[in-house]
Biotite code that builds the C-alpha atoms (Angstrom):
import biotite.structure as struc

atoms = struc.array([
    struc.Atom([90.693, 93.088, 92.755], chain_id="A", res_id=1, res_name="MET", atom_name="CA", element="C"),
    struc.Atom([93.174, 95.916, 93.428], chain_id="A", res_id=2, res_name="PRO", atom_name="CA", element="C"),
    struc.Atom([93.151, 97.514, 96.837], chain_id="A", res_id=3, res_name="ARG", atom_name="CA", element="C"),
    struc.Atom([94.023, 101.121, 97.521], chain_id="A", res_id=4, res_name="PHE", atom_name="CA", element="C"),
    struc.Atom([94.569, 103.222, 100.604], chain_id="A", res_id=5, res_name="MET", atom_name="CA", element="C"),
    struc.Atom([94.146, 106.985, 100.552], chain_id="A", res_id=6, res_name="GLY", atom_name="CA", element="C"),
    struc.Atom([95.319, 109.621, 102.966], chain_id="A", res_id=7, res_name="PHE", atom_name="CA", element="C"),
    struc.Atom([94.265, 113.209, 103.521], chain_id="A", res_id=8, res_name="VAL", atom_name="CA", element="C"),
    struc.Atom([97.261, 115.158, 104.779], chain_id="A", res_id=9, res_name="ARG", atom_name="CA", element="C"),
    struc.Atom([96.768, 118.352, 106.749], chain_id="A", res_id=10, res_name="MET", atom_name="CA", element="C"),
    struc.Atom([99.046, 120.803, 108.420], chain_id="A", res_id=11, res_name="GLU", atom_name="CA", element="C"),
    struc.Atom([99.566, 120.182, 112.120], chain_id="A", res_id=12, res_name="GLU", atom_name="CA", element="C"),
    struc.Atom([97.803, 122.290, 114.757], chain_id="A", res_id=13, res_name="ASN", atom_name="CA", element="C"),
    struc.Atom([95.001, 123.589, 112.513], chain_id="A", res_id=14, res_name="ILE", atom_name="CA", element="C"),
    struc.Atom([92.205, 121.597, 114.112], chain_id="A", res_id=15, res_name="GLY", atom_name="CA", element="C"),
    struc.Atom([89.760, 119.132, 112.684], chain_id="A", res_id=16, res_name="MET", atom_name="CA", element="C"),
    struc.Atom([89.028, 118.820, 108.957], chain_id="A", res_id=17, res_name="PRO", atom_name="CA", element="C"),
    struc.Atom([85.863, 120.612, 107.833], chain_id="A", res_id=18, res_name="PRO", atom_name="CA", element="C"),
    struc.Atom([82.585, 118.835, 108.522], chain_id="A", res_id=19, res_name="GLN", atom_name="CA", element="C"),
    struc.Atom([81.816, 118.989, 104.796], chain_id="A", res_id=20, res_name="SER", atom_name="CA", element="C"),
    struc.Atom([84.747, 116.618, 104.143], chain_id="A", res_id=21, res_name="LEU", atom_name="CA", element="C"),
    struc.Atom([83.315, 114.040, 106.554], chain_id="A", res_id=22, res_name="PHE", atom_name="CA", element="C"),
    struc.Atom([79.873, 114.391, 104.976], chain_id="A", res_id=23, res_name="GLU", atom_name="CA", element="C"),
    struc.Atom([81.232, 114.028, 101.436], chain_id="A", res_id=24, res_name="ALA", atom_name="CA", element="C"),
    struc.Atom([83.259, 110.940, 102.369], chain_id="A", res_id=25, res_name="MET", atom_name="CA", element="C"),
    struc.Atom([80.283, 109.425, 104.194], chain_id="A", res_id=26, res_name="ASP", atom_name="CA", element="C"),
    struc.Atom([78.128, 109.872, 101.094], chain_id="A", res_id=27, res_name="SER", atom_name="CA", element="C"),
    struc.Atom([80.806, 108.539, 98.740], chain_id="A", res_id=28, res_name="TYR", atom_name="CA", element="C"),
    struc.Atom([81.648, 105.497, 100.869], chain_id="A", res_id=29, res_name="ILE", atom_name="CA", element="C"),
    struc.Atom([77.962, 104.784, 101.517], chain_id="A", res_id=30, res_name="GLY", atom_name="CA", element="C"),
    struc.Atom([77.202, 104.686, 97.796], chain_id="A", res_id=31, res_name="GLU", atom_name="CA", element="C"),
    struc.Atom([80.192, 102.461, 97.051], chain_id="A", res_id=32, res_name="ARG", atom_name="CA", element="C"),
    struc.Atom([79.393, 100.106, 99.934], chain_id="A", res_id=33, res_name="ALA", atom_name="CA", element="C"),
    struc.Atom([75.790, 99.780, 98.719], chain_id="A", res_id=34, res_name="ALA", atom_name="CA", element="C"),
    struc.Atom([77.085, 98.835, 95.249], chain_id="A", res_id=35, res_name="ASN", atom_name="CA", element="C"),
    struc.Atom([79.527, 96.292, 96.686], chain_id="A", res_id=36, res_name="GLY", atom_name="CA", element="C"),
    struc.Atom([82.592, 98.243, 95.511], chain_id="A", res_id=37, res_name="VAL", atom_name="CA", element="C"),
    struc.Atom([83.799, 99.494, 98.896], chain_id="A", res_id=38, res_name="PHE", atom_name="CA", element="C"),
    struc.Atom([84.515, 96.385, 100.947], chain_id="A", res_id=39, res_name="LEU", atom_name="CA", element="C"),
    struc.Atom([86.489, 97.412, 104.044], chain_id="A", res_id=40, res_name="ASP", atom_name="CA", element="C"),
    struc.Atom([87.274, 100.702, 105.729], chain_id="A", res_id=41, res_name="GLY", atom_name="CA", element="C"),
    struc.Atom([88.811, 99.394, 108.915], chain_id="A", res_id=42, res_name="ALA", atom_name="CA", element="C"),
    struc.Atom([92.243, 100.827, 108.135], chain_id="A", res_id=43, res_name="GLY", atom_name="CA", element="C"),
    struc.Atom([95.625, 99.289, 108.617], chain_id="A", res_id=44, res_name="SER", atom_name="CA", element="C"),
    struc.Atom([96.356, 97.185, 111.667], chain_id="A", res_id=45, res_name="THR", atom_name="CA", element="C"),
    struc.Atom([99.292, 95.074, 112.719], chain_id="A", res_id=46, res_name="ALA", atom_name="CA", element="C"),
    struc.Atom([97.336, 91.962, 111.727], chain_id="A", res_id=47, res_name="GLN", atom_name="CA", element="C"),
    struc.Atom([96.668, 93.286, 108.215], chain_id="A", res_id=48, res_name="ARG", atom_name="CA", element="C"),
    struc.Atom([100.104, 94.546, 107.279], chain_id="A", res_id=49, res_name="THR", atom_name="CA", element="C"),
    struc.Atom([102.616, 92.238, 105.708], chain_id="A", res_id=50, res_name="ARG", atom_name="CA", element="C"),
])
């Protein structure tokens, strides 16, 4: 199964992303996790990188 990592880039010093982005991602990830498609959202750590 392919694995992908996505980033949302923002300009520096403009504050937090809009709350609607967090809500949309929460809904999207929740649906995918319930279907067994989204498996891990822990991010990259020193133990996970090659």
